[in-house]
N, C-alpha and C positions, 0 to 999 in steps of 0.2 A: 554385392549384385550393385548397377549404379542405382542413386537415389532417381526416382520419380517425380513428376513434376507436382501430384495430389500428396504424395506423403512427405513431398519436403516442403510446399505448404501444410500440412499438417503437423509437423512435427516443429515447423519452427516458427508459421505465421500464426496459426489457427491455434493460439497456447490462449491463456486466461490471461497472462502479465501484459498480451496486446489487443485482442477480445474482448475485454473486458463490458460491463455492462454500463449505459450512459441513459439518462433518462430519457434523451431526444431520441436517442437509436432504440427502432422498433424492430428492425431487424438487419443485423448484421450479416457478417459474411457466410457465406454456405449458398446461398440461390445465386440467381442469374444478375440479380442486385441491391444493393442493399434499399434501405428504408426509413427516412427520416422523418421525423413530425415535430416540428418546431412549437415553443408555446403560442397562444394569441399575442399578436402583438409585435413579433419577432421578425426579424426578416434572415436569408440564408445570403450567408456571404463566401464565396469556394475561391481558391487560388491555387494555381498550379505550377511546381519548377520543374524544373529534368536535370540533375548533376551527370556528369560525365568525366571518368578515369582520363585523368592525366591534363584535361582542361577546367574542371570545378576541384579538383583533388588529385592528391597526387599518386601516381602505380603505388599500389602495396597499401595503403596508409590501413593503419587499424580499423577492422570494422568496427568494433565496440563504439568509436571515436565516432567513425564517418557515416555511423546511422545516425547518430545526434544532430552531429550537422545537418543533415540532409532533413530530419523532422523541423528541427529548430529555426532554418531560415524560409523556409513555410510558416510558419507560426507567426515568424515577425511580420508577414504581411498580411495575416488578421489583427495581427497590433495596431499596425497603422491605421487599419480600419474600424478600432474601437471596437474589434470584434472577441467575442468567447468562445472558445473554442468548442467544437461537438465531437467531430471525429476526421478521420486519415483515411486514403488507400495510397495502395503504394503498387509501381510497376515496376519489375525491377527487371533487367535482360542480365546472364549471367556466362562468362564462360564455363563456369563448371559448376555444379554440386559440389564444392571444397561443404563438408558441415562444418568444419573447425569453424569458416571462417563464415557459415551460416549463425553457428551458435551466436558467435560476439555479434554479430551485425541484431538478430533478435533480442538479446539483451541492451543494444546501446538502442533502439527503439523502443524499446519498453519505460527505460527506465525515465526518459522524455518523453513518452505516452501518458506513463501515469502521472509526472511530476503537473501537465497540462491537463490531466482527464479529460487525453483525447485519445477515444481505443483508434485500433485498427479494423474495419468493416467491409474492406475488400482489395481484390486486384488484380494482380498478373503477374507470370514467371514469363521467362522466354531463354533460350539458350540463344548467347551474343556476346559481344565487348559489352562491360559492365558501364552502365547507364539503369541512374536511379529517378525515378519519376514520381514525387508524391504527389498531394492534392489535398487539402485540407479543407475542411468544413466547419464555418463558425457562423454563430447567434449575434444580430444585434437589437436593439429595438428600432420598431418601424421609424426611418426617418432621422436617426441620430447615428449615421453609419460617418467616421470620417472622412471626407477627400480629399483631393488632391485640388480641389476646382473650388476653396472659398477664401483665397485671400483675397486682401485688400490694403490698399496703400495706405501706412501711418502701424500694421499690424507688423509687431516683434516675432521676430524667428528665435528658437529653440533649439537645443538638439537634445538628446539624452544623453549619459555618459559621457567615453571618450570615442575621439577622433581619428584613426590614424592607427588602430591595433592592428584590423584586419589586415591591413597593409604592411605591417615590419611584420606580423606573423607568416605571411606569406614570401617575403623577402627571408625568412628563419628558414624556410623549408624549402626553399629552391638552394639555398648557401650562397645568395646576393652578397659581392663583393661589400657594395653599399654600406650594409649591414655589422656595425661593429661589431661583430662574438667574444671581440675580450671583457666584452662589458657586461656581459650576462654571465649569473650564474644561474643554478637550478631555479631558485625564483620565478626568475628573468623567463626563465626556458617554460617552465610553468603555466608563468602568464599568457605566451604569446600561442601554447599549443589551445589555449584555453578560448585565446582571441579569436583563432582557426575554429576549430572542433566544435565548441560550446559557449556559440556569443548568445546574450540573452534576449531572449524575446520578451519584448518589452508590452505583456498582455495584459498586465495589470495596469502600466503608464497607459497606454491607449486605453481601456476601459474610461482611467482618470481622468483622461483628457474630451471625452465625449461633453462636446456642449460648452466647453472652453477653449479647444482649438478652432479657428478657423480651416484649415488645412494640416494634409499630413501625408508622410511617404515613412518610408525605412529606405536605410541608405544603404544599398546593395553593390550599386556603382561610384559610389563616390560625390561626394557632398556637391562638388562642380556641376555635375552633371543632374543629378538627383532634385534640388532645388528648383534647376532649370524647367523639371517638370510642373514642380507648382505655377509657379509665374504662368510658363502657358496656356496649362487649364485653367487658369483661373483671372488670364488675360482679360478685361474687359472694363475701362481700358490697357492698353498694353501696362504691364509691370517691371519692374525689376528690383533692385534686391542689393542692400550694403551689406557686405561681412568684412567684421570688424578682428586684423589678422592677433592683434593680442586677447581675442577671446576664446579663441581657438580652442578646447579644453582636450589635452593631451594629457595621459599617462606616465607617470615616472619610469616606467619600464619602455616606453614608445621613445622618451626623450633623450631613455638613457642609451642607447641603440642606434636610434638613427641621427646622423649627421645633422647640425642645426640649420646647415644651408638647404638641406631637402626637406625637411620638418611638415612647415606652411605646403608644401605644394603636397605630399604624402596625406597629410591631413585632410586634404581638398580635394580628391581625385582619386585616394588609394583603392576604394570601395570593401567591401566585404565586411562594413562595420556592424551592419545589421540593428541599429540605434536608430530613434525614430527622430525626424526632422520637422518641425509643428513650425506652423504662424498661429499669435497668438493675439484678438483686436487687445489694446494696454487694457482695456474696461477688466479684463477676463485675468490677467498677467499677476497677479498678488495671488487669486481662487488657484491658479493652475501652479505656480509656486509653492504654496502649502500643498497643494495634492502629489508633488512630487515628493516635496521633504516626508511627507507620510508615509509612502513608499519607501525610504531610502534609495531613491536613484538621482542622480547627480542631474540636475539641469540647467544650461547655460545657455545664458543669451548670448548669442553669436552677429546678432545683426539685427535689419529691418526691413518693410517693404516700402516700397516707395512706387512714383511713377517714372524711375526715369529709366533709360537702355540697359537691358542685359543685367547681368551680376558682377559688381565692381568689390574690390578688393578696398577695405581700406587701412594704410600700414599705421605702422607703431609711429611713424612721425606725423601721420595723418593725413596723409593725401591718399585721395583715392585715384585708381586705376580699373580701367577693363580687366575682367577675369578671362584670360585666353585659358587658362588648363582647363582640357576637358577630361573625364571622370571614364570609364572602362565602356567598351563598346564591343559585345559578342562578334560584329560582323566588320569591324572597320582594322580590326586589328586581333593579332592571335599571344592567345595566353596559354604558355604549355606550365603545368603544375608538376 
């Protein structure tokens, strides 16, 4: 007998590993809506993303890993706001009720949900092409959320982690001829797989940077595009930025498998890194560095904000050139995974 919608939900999503208790969840899945009750002095932060098969992840992707990616990329948005996870909802469109696939997907979700104490509190299941929509809910002390709009001329620009690993992982998944496959051993392949399916959601970093960073976002579409969002949101008057080519942090795996001639462009535009890009007033720089060191997070100064025009790249020779490279845009280009 075919698995029905409500039995599917009961068996794979309304399970203790996913629908566990949280102090801020009054009522989880089971009614027409969930109920949250935040402590006094906190504000609710929400973010939602949809991931479609062949656009955001490969056909026949491992469901255990896929579930982790779907939740982690959403939690990254909470990190960029300096928010602590509270709960999430899931809407999933499935071509069929494949029980092996569902069991693995449920386990993957539970792995991340438990790691970040972010239970599943409701959602919807439908039949159709594979598409996964997750909405995350988080909390932040009132008035302390990190926004895109606070950067000022003189602030320095920092990123967590490394740049370009997500793009390198995509090249690996697509078997792109530009990637040096001969340079990869099992360790490097594991690193690329982790970069795509299990990116770090920098929740701790976002929380630690509250009150220290003037602006923040996560790098999903590429630094070249995402930093531009900060400049536009903060522009009063117009702001620009200088990025130092020599400062861009790149992992050993990235440098090993990506041609030298492609590395800077890919680090700036590749996207899918889900690292934080933050601007920090110089007066807060030492405290921000110490906070990230305490978390064991690589934190690299890559440039500064000024009153110039747009983003400029400072080459190793010291020359500055307008950055013409752009990141990923869903509606201006097609990307098939």
